[in-house]
Structures are given as C-alpha cells and as structure tokens.
VOLUM-285919 format. One line per field, with one value per residue (C-alpha): residue number from 1; residue in three letters; x, y, z. Coordinates in Angstrom, 1 decimal. Example, Ala and Ser with C-alpha at 12.3 -4.5 7.8 and 13.67 -1.06 7.14 Angstrom:
<recs>
resi = [1 | 2]
resn = [ALA | SER]
x = [12.3 | 13.7]
y = [-4.5 | -1.1]
z = [7.8 | 7.1]
</recs>
This chain:
<recs>
resi = [1 | 2 | 3 | 4 | 5 | 6 | 7 | 8 | 9 | 10 | 11 | 12 | 13 | 14 | 15 | 16 | 17 | 18 | 19 | 20 | 21 | 22 | 23 | 24 | 25 | 26 | 27 | 28 | 29 | 30 | 31 | 32 | 33 | 34 | 35 | 36 | 37 | 38 | 39 | 40 | 41 | 42 | 43 | 44 | 45 | 46 | 47 | 48 | 49 | 50 | 51 | 52 | 53 | 54 | 55 | 56 | 57 | 58 | 59 | 60 | 61 | 62 | 63 | 64 | 65 | 66 | 67 | 68 | 69 | 70 | 71 | 72 | 73 | 74 | 75 | 76 | 77 | 78 | 79 | 80 | 81 | 82 | 83 | 84 | 85 | 86 | 87 | 88 | 89 | 90 | 91 | 92 | 93 | 94 | 95 | 96 | 97 | 98 | 99 | 100 | 101 | 102 | 103 | 104 | 105 | 106 | 107 | 108 | 109 | 110 | 111 | 112 | 113 | 114 | 115 | 116 | 117 | 118 | 119 | 120 | 121 | 122 | 123 | 124 | 125 | 126 | 127 | 128 | 129 | 130 | 131 | 132 | 133 | 134 | 135 | 136 | 137 | 138 | 139 | 140 | 141 | 142 | 143 | 144 | 145 | 146 | 147 | 148 | 149 | 150 | 151 | 152 | 153 | 154 | 155 | 156 | 157 | 158 | 159 | 160 | 161 | 162 | 163 | 164 | 165 | 166 | 167 | 168 | 169 | 170 | 171 | 172 | 173 | 174 | 175 | 176 | 177 | 178 | 179 | 180 | 181 | 182 | 183 | 184 | 185 | 186 | 187 | 188 | 189 | 190 | 191 | 192 | 193 | 194 | 195 | 196 | 197 | 198 | 199 | 200 | 201 | 202 | 203 | 204 | 205 | 206 | 207 | 208 | 209 | 210 | 211 | 212 | 213 | 214 | 215 | 216 | 217 | 218 | 219 | 220 | 221 | 222 | 223 | 224 | 225 | 226 | 227 | 228 | 229 | 230 | 231 | 232 | 233 | 234 | 235 | 236 | 237 | 238 | 239 | 240 | 241 | 242 | 243 | 244 | 245 | 246 | 247 | 248 | 249 | 250 | 251 | 252 | 253 | 254 | 255 | 256 | 257 | 258 | 259 | 260 | 261 | 262 | 263 | 264 | 265 | 266 | 267 | 268 | 269 | 270 | 271 | 272 | 273 | 274 | 275 | 276 | 277 | 278]
resn = [MET | ALA | VAL | SER | ASP | PRO | GLN | SER | ASP | ASN | ILE | ILE | GLU | VAL | HIS | GLY | LEU | SER | ASN | VAL | PHE | GLY | GLU | GLN | VAL | ILE | HIS | GLU | GLY | LEU | ASP | LEU | GLU | VAL | ARG | ARG | GLY | GLU | ILE | LEU | GLY | VAL | VAL | GLY | GLY | SER | GLY | THR | GLY | LYS | SER | VAL | LEU | MET | ARG | SER | ILE | ILE | GLY | LEU | GLN | THR | PRO | ASP | ALA | GLY | ASP | VAL | ARG | VAL | PHE | ASP | VAL | PRO | VAL | ARG | SER | ALA | LYS | GLU | ALA | GLN | MET | GLN | ALA | ILE | ARG | LYS | ARG | TRP | GLY | ILE | LEU | PHE | GLN | GLY | ALA | ALA | LEU | PHE | SER | THR | LEU | THR | VAL | ALA | GLU | ASN | VAL | GLN | VAL | PRO | LEU | ARG | GLU | PHE | TYR | PRO | ARG | LEU | SER | ASP | ARG | MET | LEU | ASP | GLU | ILE | ALA | ALA | TYR | LYS | ILE | VAL | MET | VAL | GLY | LEU | PRO | GLY | ASP | ALA | GLY | PRO | LYS | TYR | PRO | ALA | GLU | LEU | SER | GLY | GLY | MET | LYS | LYS | ARG | ALA | GLY | ILE | ALA | ARG | ALA | LEU | ALA | LEU | ASP | PRO | GLU | LEU | LEU | PHE | LEU | ASP | GLU | PRO | THR | ALA | GLY | LEU | ASP | PRO | ILE | GLY | ALA | ALA | ALA | PHE | ASP | GLN | LEU | ILE | LEU | ASP | LEU | ARG | GLU | ARG | LEU | GLY | LEU | THR | VAL | PHE | LEU | ILE | THR | HIS | ASP | LEU | ASP | THR | LEU | HIS | ALA | ILE | CYS | ASP | ARG | VAL | ALA | VAL | LEU | ALA | ASP | ARG | LYS | VAL | VAL | ALA | VAL | GLY | THR | ILE | PRO | GLU | LEU | LEU | ALA | LEU | ASP | HIS | ALA | TRP | ILE | GLN | GLU | TYR | PHE | ARG | GLY | PRO | ARG | GLY | ARG | ALA | ALA | GLU | GLU | ALA | VAL | GLU | ALA | GLU | GLU | ALA | ARG | ASN | GLU | LEU | ALA | ALA | GLN | GLY | SER | ALA | ASP | ASP]
x = [20.9 | 18.8 | 16.4 | 13.2 | 11.9 | 8.6 | 7.2 | 8.3 | 5.7 | 7.3 | 5.1 | 7.8 | 11.5 | 14.0 | 17.7 | 20.7 | 18.5 | 20.3 | 18.7 | 20.8 | 19.6 | 22.5 | 25.0 | 22.4 | 22.4 | 19.0 | 19.3 | 22.4 | 22.3 | 18.8 | 17.1 | 13.5 | 11.0 | 7.3 | 5.5 | 2.2 | -0.8 | 1.1 | 0.7 | 4.2 | 4.8 | 7.6 | 9.1 | 12.1 | 13.2 | 12.7 | 14.9 | 15.2 | 13.3 | 10.2 | 8.1 | 11.0 | 11.2 | 7.5 | 7.8 | 10.8 | 8.7 | 5.8 | 7.9 | 7.4 | 11.1 | 14.0 | 16.6 | 20.3 | 21.0 | 19.3 | 16.6 | 12.9 | 10.5 | 6.7 | 4.7 | 8.1 | 8.2 | 11.4 | 10.0 | 13.2 | 13.4 | 9.7 | 8.1 | 5.0 | 2.6 | 4.1 | 3.8 | 0.2 | -0.5 | 0.9 | -0.5 | -3.9 | -2.9 | -2.1 | -3.9 | -2.3 | -3.4 | -1.0 | -0.5 | -3.5 | -5.7 | -4.9 | -8.4 | -9.3 | -11.1 | -13.2 | -14.6 | -17.2 | -16.3 | -17.9 | -16.0 | -12.7 | -13.3 | -14.0 | -10.7 | -8.7 | -11.6 | -11.8 | -8.0 | -7.8 | -11.3 | -12.4 | -15.2 | -17.2 | -20.6 | -21.6 | -24.0 | -21.3 | -19.0 | -21.6 | -22.4 | -18.8 | -18.1 | -21.2 | -20.1 | -16.5 | -17.9 | -20.0 | -17.2 | -14.9 | -17.6 | -18.8 | -22.6 | -24.3 | -25.0 | -21.2 | -20.9 | -22.2 | -20.3 | -17.1 | -13.9 | -14.4 | -17.7 | -16.0 | -14.3 | -10.7 | -11.6 | -14.1 | -11.5 | -9.2 | -11.9 | -12.8 | -9.1 | -9.2 | -12.3 | -10.4 | -7.4 | -9.6 | -11.4 | -9.5 | -9.8 | -6.0 | -4.0 | -1.5 | -2.2 | 0.3 | -0.6 | 1.4 | 0.7 | -3.0 | -3.9 | -2.0 | -4.3 | -6.9 | -8.0 | -7.3 | -10.8 | -10.8 | -7.3 | -8.3 | -11.4 | -9.2 | -6.8 | -9.7 | -10.9 | -7.5 | -7.6 | -11.1 | -10.1 | -7.0 | -9.2 | -12.0 | -9.9 | -6.7 | -4.6 | -0.9 | -0.3 | 2.8 | 2.2 | 4.3 | 3.4 | 4.6 | 1.6 | 2.8 | -0.7 | -1.1 | 2.1 | 1.1 | -2.5 | -2.3 | 1.2 | 2.5 | 6.1 | 7.8 | 10.8 | 13.0 | 14.8 | 18.0 | 21.6 | 20.4 | 19.0 | 16.6 | 18.4 | 15.9 | 12.6 | 10.6 | 7.8 | 7.9 | 9.1 | 11.9 | 12.8 | 12.9 | 15.4 | 17.9 | 20.6 | 20.0 | 19.7 | 17.0 | 14.8 | 15.1 | 14.3 | 11.4 | 9.7 | 10.6 | 10.0 | 6.9 | 4.7 | 6.0 | 5.3 | 1.8 | 1.0 | 2.2 | 0.3 | -2.9 | -2.5 | -1.9 | -5.0 | -7.1 | -5.8 | -6.7 | -10.2 | -10.7 | -9.5 | -11.9 | -14.8 | -13.9 | -13.7 | -17.1 | -18.7 | -17.2 | -18.6 | -22.1]
y = [-16.6 | -15.4 | -17.9 | -16.8 | -18.1 | -19.9 | -18.5 | -14.9 | -12.1 | -10.7 | -11.0 | -9.4 | -9.9 | -8.2 | -8.8 | -7.4 | -6.2 | -4.6 | -3.1 | -1.6 | 0.0 | 0.5 | 2.5 | 3.7 | 1.9 | 2.3 | -0.1 | -1.6 | -4.0 | -2.9 | -4.6 | -4.3 | -6.2 | -5.7 | -7.0 | -8.8 | -6.4 | -3.1 | -0.2 | 0.5 | 3.8 | 4.0 | 7.4 | 8.7 | 11.4 | 11.2 | 8.5 | 6.4 | 3.5 | 3.3 | 1.8 | -0.4 | -1.8 | -2.7 | -4.2 | -6.3 | -7.6 | -8.6 | -10.2 | -7.7 | -6.5 | -9.0 | -7.7 | -8.0 | -9.5 | -10.1 | -12.2 | -11.3 | -13.4 | -12.9 | -15.3 | -17.1 | -17.8 | -16.8 | -14.7 | -14.8 | -18.6 | -19.6 | -21.8 | -20.5 | -22.6 | -21.0 | -17.5 | -18.1 | -19.2 | -16.1 | -13.7 | -14.8 | -13.5 | -10.0 | -7.1 | -4.2 | -0.6 | 0.8 | 4.6 | 6.2 | 3.2 | 1.7 | 0.7 | -0.8 | 2.1 | -0.3 | -2.2 | -1.1 | -0.9 | -4.2 | -5.8 | -4.3 | -5.9 | -9.2 | -9.3 | -11.1 | -13.4 | -14.5 | -15.1 | -17.2 | -18.7 | -19.1 | -21.5 | -19.0 | -18.3 | -14.9 | -14.6 | -15.2 | -12.8 | -10.1 | -10.7 | -10.6 | -7.4 | -5.7 | -6.6 | -5.3 | -2.1 | -1.3 | -2.4 | 0.4 | 3.1 | 3.4 | 3.7 | 0.6 | 2.0 | 2.5 | -1.1 | -0.4 | 2.8 | 3.2 | 4.8 | 7.9 | 8.5 | 8.5 | 11.2 | 10.8 | 9.6 | 7.1 | 5.7 | 5.1 | 3.3 | 1.2 | 0.3 | -0.8 | -2.9 | -4.7 | -5.2 | -6.7 | -9.1 | -12.2 | -11.4 | -10.7 | -10.6 | -8.1 | -4.9 | -2.9 | 0.8 | 3.1 | 6.8 | 6.1 | 9.7 | 11.4 | 13.8 | 13.9 | 17.0 | 17.1 | 16.0 | 13.1 | 12.1 | 12.1 | 10.0 | 7.5 | 7.3 | 6.5 | 3.8 | 2.1 | 2.2 | 0.7 | -2.0 | -2.9 | -3.2 | -5.2 | -7.5 | -7.8 | -6.5 | -5.8 | -2.7 | -1.7 | 2.0 | 4.2 | 7.8 | 11.4 | 12.5 | 13.6 | 13.7 | 10.0 | 9.1 | 10.8 | 9.6 | 5.9 | 4.5 | 2.4 | 2.7 | 4.5 | 3.2 | 5.9 | 5.2 | 7.1 | 6.4 | 3.4 | 1.6 | 1.8 | 4.1 | 3.9 | 2.3 | 3.4 | 5.5 | 9.2 | 10.2 | 7.6 | 9.0 | 12.6 | 11.6 | 10.6 | 12.8 | 12.3 | 15.4 | 14.2 | 12.8 | 16.1 | 18.2 | 16.0 | 15.7 | 19.0 | 21.1 | 23.4 | 20.6 | 18.2 | 20.6 | 21.3 | 17.6 | 17.0 | 20.0 | 18.7 | 15.3 | 16.8 | 19.0 | 16.0 | 14.0 | 16.9 | 17.1 | 13.4 | 13.6 | 16.4 | 14.5 | 11.4 | 13.5 | 15.1 | 11.7 | 10.4 | 13.5 | 12.8]
z = [1.0 | 4.0 | 5.4 | 7.0 | 10.3 | 9.6 | 12.8 | 11.9 | 12.0 | 8.8 | 5.7 | 3.5 | 3.9 | 1.5 | 2.0 | 0.0 | -2.9 | -5.9 | -8.9 | -11.7 | -15.0 | -17.3 | -15.4 | -12.9 | -9.6 | -8.0 | -5.0 | -3.5 | -0.5 | 0.4 | 3.4 | 4.5 | 6.6 | 6.7 | 9.8 | 9.7 | 10.3 | 10.0 | 7.6 | 6.4 | 4.6 | 2.1 | 1.3 | -0.5 | -2.9 | -6.7 | -8.2 | -5.0 | -6.6 | -4.4 | -7.2 | -8.4 | -4.9 | -4.9 | -8.4 | -7.2 | -4.2 | -6.4 | -9.1 | -11.9 | -11.7 | -11.6 | -9.2 | -10.1 | -6.6 | -3.3 | -1.7 | -1.7 | 0.3 | 0.6 | 2.9 | 3.2 | -0.5 | -2.3 | -5.1 | -7.3 | -7.4 | -6.9 | -9.4 | -11.3 | -9.2 | -6.0 | -7.5 | -8.5 | -4.9 | -3.3 | -5.9 | -4.7 | -1.2 | -2.2 | -3.9 | -5.7 | -6.4 | -8.9 | -9.3 | -10.8 | -10.1 | -13.6 | -14.4 | -17.8 | -19.5 | -21.7 | -18.7 | -16.2 | -12.6 | -11.9 | -14.8 | -13.5 | -10.1 | -11.8 | -13.7 | -11.0 | -10.2 | -13.8 | -13.9 | -10.8 | -10.7 | -14.3 | -13.4 | -11.3 | -12.7 | -14.0 | -11.1 | -8.5 | -10.2 | -10.2 | -6.5 | -5.4 | -7.5 | -6.0 | -2.5 | -3.0 | -4.6 | -1.5 | 0.8 | -0.4 | 0.0 | -3.6 | -4.2 | -5.4 | -8.8 | -9.5 | -10.9 | -14.4 | -14.8 | -16.8 | -15.3 | -17.4 | -15.5 | -12.1 | -10.1 | -9.1 | -5.6 | -7.0 | -9.4 | -6.5 | -4.6 | -7.6 | -7.8 | -4.2 | -4.8 | -7.6 | -5.3 | -2.7 | -5.1 | -3.9 | -0.2 | 0.1 | 3.3 | 1.9 | 0.1 | -2.0 | -2.6 | -4.9 | -4.3 | -3.5 | -2.6 | -5.4 | -7.2 | -4.5 | -2.7 | 1.1 | 2.0 | -0.5 | 0.6 | 4.3 | 3.4 | 1.5 | 4.5 | 6.7 | 4.3 | 4.5 | 8.3 | 8.3 | 5.8 | 7.8 | 11.0 | 9.4 | 7.2 | 9.1 | 6.2 | 6.0 | 3.9 | 1.9 | 1.1 | -1.2 | -0.6 | -0.7 | 1.4 | 4.9 | 6.2 | 5.2 | 6.9 | 10.2 | 10.1 | 9.3 | 9.1 | 12.0 | 10.7 | 7.8 | 5.7 | 4.2 | 0.9 | 0.4 | -0.6 | -2.7 | 0.4 | 3.3 | 5.6 | 8.5 | 9.5 | 12.4 | 13.8 | 12.8 | 16.3 | 16.0 | 12.5 | 13.8 | 16.4 | 13.6 | 12.4 | 8.6 | 6.4 | 4.1 | 6.9 | 8.9 | 5.8 | 4.8 | 8.2 | 9.7 | 6.6 | 6.4 | 5.1 | 7.7 | 10.6 | 9.2 | 9.0 | 12.6 | 13.9 | 12.2 | 13.8 | 17.2 | 16.8 | 15.8 | 18.8 | 21.1 | 19.7 | 20.1 | 23.7 | 24.5 | 22.9 | 24.9 | 28.1 | 27.3 | 26.8 | 30.1 | 31.9 | 30.5]
</recs>
C-alpha cells in the first residue's frame, strides 16, 4: 500500500485503483494525484469512468483494488469518525445540481449544516445560508424559492452554495456547466475561479466543456485505456502522441476553444497596455 508524505502538497492521491462491474473493467491500475490549490480537469470518452473515479475518491464506490487517500486519510480503510472528519472538508456538486425539490434554496444549503452541526440555531442556519447564497452570485431573494422556480444556471449556483456550506477546502464538481448556454457557462467558470481565489479551494472538475478546460483548469487528467494516460497542462497534452487526446483537443471544438482563449488573452493584453499608456 502506498504511503503519502505528510508534507506532500497532494490533497488527493489515488494509486493502483481498479473498478470492475461484472465482466466490465472500468479502471485498472489507475493512478492520480491532485495538488493543493489547483483546478484539475478530468476528461475522457463515454464509459471511461469519470464519475466512478470521483465516487471512489469520496467513498461512495468501493473499488476492487487500490489505495485512495484524501487529506492523507486512507478512504478505503478509514473508520467512520475519520470519514466524518474529512467529509466536513469537502463539498460536492453532483451532475444536475441534485437539489431537493421539496426544499427551498436556503433549506438545501442548510442540509449539510444540519447533518454535521445539529445544535446550530435556526437563526444561525438562516444567516449562514443567506451568506452562501449571496457568495455564489444569487440574488438575496433566492433563499425562499424552490428549485423549480430557478433557471438552470441558478440551480447550479444553488448547488455550489450547498457544497460550500461547511467552508470546505476541496470541491468536487461533476459536469457543472452541462446544460448551460455559453454565456451562463462562462459566468459559472468565472465563479469557480473567483471562489478558488477567495477561499483557497482545490477543485476536482469532471467536464466535457473544452472552453472550461482552457479557461480555468491548471492541469487536465485524461482517462483512457482504463487508467489516467496523461496529466498536464493543455499544451503539454497536445505534445503527446495519443490518438484520443489529439482528436479531442485538436478537433473543431478544441480549436475553437483555444482560439477563443487566445483572443481573450489578446484583448486583456491590449486593455492592460491601454491602461499603462493612460
């Protein structure tokens, strides 16, 4: 079993992970490390087990083999008290936001607070929920609304508010921009960047969105052939001779995303130069 260095900057360490469902092998000998403070994008074709990997890391899926450590705690062998302690240190946005339809936005945000801090007063719960709701860019009057009354983008932000309820250090996001229009997706990307900067978050981000990968990810992990075949910046990945990576990042959508980022960088450079000239 791999042993983590207590001084390591890795918040997540996965070594030799295997997940098998019947005769279908999803992961075999998968290794991955997530560094403190980074936004790591996770990509892969359909059936490569991106969500299964996330569920294995957070303890919702029991792997057939391998070692998973989060905050240097071995998830597979941890006692319940240890798991409770590290669950307080992460927040999760599942695909589609997964809000409770019968609860208001504020009540949804309060769910993890009530679970881990049952003695908090109703007044304190309301204050914390209101703060988190505003933190993610929702209007102050969103609290009493039900999920059915929200737009898709607002539901995602409500899900983030709930994920941040316990002031986590680590944030798991599963396809956070799926179903959003380009403007809404770009605004959500900026929200994640802002939250990382303000809160010092580490982000594990599953996505198919090439714009998101280019705009906010420090590194990208590529799942293929039952394991992580490469981890690096997008330029580093583009230098690799791997068919799926080349097709994914150099295809029409990949080129469009790269060109959009380059255009944005050029605009920012011109704006900075204009400010300096003034």
